[in-house]
C-alpha positions as CSV (number, residue, x, y, z in Angstrom):
1,X,-5.5,280.1,53.7
2,X,-7.2,282.6,51.5
3,X,-8.6,281.0,48.3
4,X,-8.3,282.4,44.8
5,X,-11.5,283.7,43.4
6,X,-13.5,281.8,40.9
7,X,-14.3,283.5,37.6
8,X,-17.6,285.4,38.0
9,X,-18.9,284.5,34.6
10,X,-18.4,281.7,32.0
11,X,-15.4,282.1,29.9
12,X,-15.7,282.5,26.1
13,X,-13.1,282.7,23.4
14,X,-9.4,283.3,24.0
15,X,-8.9,279.5,23.6
16,X,-5.5,280.0,21.8
17,X,-4.2,282.4,24.5
18,X,-5.5,280.2,27.3
19,X,-3.7,277.2,25.7
20,X,-0.5,279.1,25.1
21,X,-0.5,280.5,28.7
22,X,-1.2,277.1,30.4
23,X,1.4,275.3,28.3
24,X,4.0,277.9,29.1
25,X,3.3,277.8,32.8
26,X,3.4,274.0,32.9
27,X,6.4,273.4,30.6
28,X,8.8,276.2,31.6
29,X,11.9,274.8,33.3
30,X,12.5,278.3,34.8
31,X,9.9,280.4,36.6
32,X,7.5,281.9,34.1
33,X,6.9,285.6,33.9
34,X,3.7,286.2,31.9
35,X,2.2,289.6,31.1
36,X,-1.5,290.0,30.1
37,X,-2.0,293.4,28.6
38,X,-5.2,295.1,27.4
39,X,-7.8,297.8,27.8
40,X,-10.2,298.0,30.7
41,X,-13.0,295.6,30.2
42,X,-11.2,293.5,27.6
43,X,-11.3,290.3,29.7
44,X,-7.7,290.3,31.1
45,X,-8.8,289.3,34.6
46,X,-11.0,286.6,33.2
47,X,-8.1,285.1,31.2
48,X,-5.8,285.3,34.2
49,X,-8.4,283.5,36.4
50,X,-8.9,280.8,33.8
51,X,-5.1,280.2,33.8
52,X,-5.2,280.1,37.6
53,X,-8.0,277.5,37.5
54,X,-6.6,275.5,34.6
55,X,-6.5,271.8,35.6
56,X,-2.9,271.2,34.4
57,X,-1.7,274.5,35.9
58,X,-3.2,273.6,39.3
59,X,-1.4,270.2,39.2
60,X,1.9,271.9,38.5
61,X,1.5,274.3,41.4
62,X,0.7,272.1,44.3
63,X,-2.7,270.9,43.2
64,X,-3.9,274.5,43.4
65,X,-2.5,275.3,46.8
66,X,0.2,277.4,45.2
67,X,-2.1,279.3,42.9
68,X,-2.7,282.7,44.4
69,X,-4.6,285.8,43.0
70,X,-4.1,289.3,44.4
71,X,-6.1,292.3,43.2
72,X,-3.7,295.3,43.5
73,X,-6.2,298.0,42.6
74,X,-7.3,298.7,46.3
75,X,-3.7,299.4,47.2
76,X,-3.9,302.6,45.2
77,X,-7.4,303.7,46.2
78,X,-7.3,307.3,47.5
79,X,-4.1,308.0,45.7
80,X,-1.8,305.9,47.9
81,X,1.9,306.3,47.5
82,X,4.1,303.8,45.8
83,X,5.8,302.7,49.0
84,X,2.5,302.3,50.8
85,X,1.1,300.2,47.9
86,X,4.3,298.1,48.0
87,X,3.8,297.3,51.7
88,X,0.1,296.4,51.0
89,X,1.2,294.0,48.3
90,X,3.8,292.4,50.6
91,X,1.2,292.0,53.4
92,X,-1.3,290.5,50.9
93,X,1.3,287.8,49.9
94,X,2.1,287.1,53.5
95,X,-1.6,286.5,54.1
96,X,-1.6,284.0,51.3
97,X,1.4,282.3,53.0
98,X,-0.6,282.4,56.3
99,X,2.3,284.2,57.9
100,X,2.1,287.1,60.3
101,X,4.7,289.9,60.1
102,X,6.6,290.3,63.3
103,X,6.3,293.8,64.8
104,X,10.1,294.0,65.1
105,X,10.7,293.1,61.5
106,X,12.7,295.9,59.9
107,X,13.2,294.5,56.3
108,X,9.8,293.2,55.3
109,X,10.8,292.6,51.7
110,X,13.6,290.3,52.8
111,X,11.2,288.6,55.2
112,X,8.8,287.9,52.4
113,X,11.6,286.6,50.2
114,X,12.7,284.1,52.8
115,X,9.2,282.9,53.5
116,X,8.5,282.4,49.7
117,X,11.7,280.5,49.3
118,X,10.8,278.3,52.3
119,X,7.4,277.6,50.8
120,X,8.9,277.0,47.4
121,X,10.9,274.1,48.8
122,X,7.5,272.3,49.2
123,X,5.6,273.5,46.2
124,X,6.0,275.9,43.3
125,X,4.0,279.1,43.5
126,X,1.9,280.9,40.8
127,X,1.2,284.5,41.7
128,X,-1.3,286.5,39.7
129,X,-1.0,290.2,40.3
130,X,-4.0,292.0,38.8
131,X,-4.4,295.7,38.3
132,X,-0.7,296.7,38.2
133,X,-0.8,299.8,36.1
134,X,1.9,302.3,34.9
135,X,1.4,304.5,38.0
136,X,2.7,301.7,40.2
137,X,6.1,302.1,38.6
138,X,6.5,305.7,39.5
139,X,9.3,306.1,42.0
140,X,8.9,309.8,43.0
141,X,6.2,309.0,45.6
142,X,6.6,308.6,49.3
143,X,8.6,305.4,50.2
144,X,8.2,303.1,53.2
145,X,11.4,301.2,54.2
146,X,12.8,302.4,50.8
147,X,10.2,300.2,49.1
148,X,8.7,300.8,45.7
149,X,6.3,298.5,43.7
150,X,9.0,298.2,41.0
151,X,11.5,296.8,43.6
152,X,8.9,294.4,45.0
153,X,7.9,293.1,41.6
154,X,11.5,292.6,40.5
155,X,12.2,290.8,43.8
156,X,9.3,288.4,43.3
157,X,10.5,287.7,39.7
158,X,13.9,286.8,41.0
159,X,12.7,283.9,43.2
160,X,13.3,280.6,41.6
161,X,10.1,279.0,42.9
162,X,7.7,281.8,42.0
163,X,6.0,282.2,38.6
164,X,4.3,285.5,37.9
165,X,1.2,286.5,35.9
166,X,0.9,290.3,35.8
167,X,-2.3,291.9,34.5
168,X,-2.1,295.5,33.3
169,X,-3.7,298.2,31.1
170,X,-0.5,300.1,30.8
171,X,2.5,300.0,28.5
172,X,5.4,300.7,30.9
173,X,5.0,297.3,32.5
174,X,6.3,295.7,29.3
175,X,9.7,297.1,29.9
176,X,9.9,296.2,33.6
177,X,10.9,292.5,33.3
178,X,12.2,290.1,30.6
179,X,8.8,288.5,30.2
180,X,8.9,284.9,29.1
181,X,5.4,285.3,27.5
182,X,3.2,288.3,26.6
183,X,-0.5,287.7,25.9
184,X,-1.7,288.4,23.3
185,X,1.8,289.5,22.0
186,X,2.8,292.9,20.7
187,X,-0.8,294.1,20.7
188,X,-3.2,294.5,23.6
189,X,-6.2,292.2,24.2
190,X,-8.9,293.1,21.7
191,X,-12.6,292.4,21.3
192,X,-14.0,288.9,21.3
193,X,-14.5,287.2,18.0
194,X,-18.1,287.7,16.8
195,X,-19.2,284.1,17.5
196,X,-17.7,284.1,21.0
197,X,-19.4,287.5,21.7
198,X,-22.7,286.1,20.6
199,X,-22.3,283.0,22.7
200,X,-21.4,285.2,25.7
201,X,-24.5,287.4,25.2
202,X,-26.8,284.4,24.9
203,X,-25.3,282.9,28.0
204,X,-25.9,286.1,29.9
205,X,-29.5,286.1,28.7
206,X,-30.1,282.6,29.9
207,X,-28.7,283.6,33.3
208,X,-31.4,286.3,33.5
209,X,-28.9,289.2,33.3
210,X,-30.2,290.5,30.1
211,X,-33.7,291.8,29.6
212,X,-34.2,290.2,26.2
213,X,-33.3,286.7,25.0
214,X,-33.5,287.7,21.3
215,X,-30.1,288.8,20.2
216,X,-31.6,290.9,17.5
217,X,-32.7,293.4,20.1
218,X,-29.2,294.9,20.2
219,X,-29.9,296.5,16.8
220,X,-31.8,299.2,18.6
221,X,-30.0,299.5,21.9
222,X,-26.4,299.5,23.2
223,X,-25.1,296.1,24.1
224,X,-24.0,297.5,27.5
225,X,-27.7,297.7,28.4
226,X,-28.2,294.0,27.8
227,X,-24.8,292.8,29.0
228,X,-23.9,294.4,32.3
229,X,-20.5,292.7,32.7
230,X,-16.9,293.7,32.4
231,X,-16.7,292.7,28.8
232,X,-19.7,294.8,27.7
233,X,-17.7,297.5,26.0
234,X,-15.7,295.0,24.0
235,X,-18.8,293.0,23.2
236,X,-20.1,296.2,21.7
237,X,-17.0,296.6,19.6
238,X,-17.4,293.0,18.4
239,X,-20.9,293.5,17.3
240,X,-20.3,296.8,15.5
241,X,-20.5,296.8,11.7
242,X,-21.9,293.2,11.7
243,X,-24.1,292.6,8.7
244,X,-25.8,289.8,10.7
245,X,-26.7,291.9,13.6
246,X,-27.0,295.3,12.0
247,X,-24.5,297.0,14.3
248,X,-25.1,298.7,17.6
249,X,-26.6,302.1,18.2
């Protein structure tokens, strides 16, 4: 069975959000529906992966066997239609289930529903859907088997044994479901706190991903040059106007 990816860098900050998310996923008597919202590069994926890898969360969801991560961004590469993306998502979940779609199957969403319910009788499922943006909710695109991403997501949210974590940059996703938890709340995920940003930068330096170990060098060069990671832009924002660091050029 496909394995969920491990975070590609050490996680810094967001301790309160990680604690809130893990507690919610583990204590909810009903399936959780968690939304993580923020700008590109703000660390949404990192937070989602940390939730997926959290010790208590893994215990709750079949010792990790029910914790699945799916990156939905490739489904829209090349401007794919909503129905085509919906089919791609269904196929990706069936792959996690290690189930092949029968060529004669006419209602693939119903097929997926039944397979998830059957799996849920053995273990609860935590499904992280990354990269679901506003465009995926558009319904005026070409459909396949009358499918849209909106319909697929709502169907997944209706299954008693499936908890969802949806990662998005958009605003429309907030209105799609009655989310049981939104991280960070009404706002979107912002920059790291200064101390956490410094710790991340120093860790990157120790790993040989930065050209200089001296954090003071960022006074004269953009942090993106020294920290080539998905949080670089938000690291930059964290360091701006810092009297300790002198800001970022």
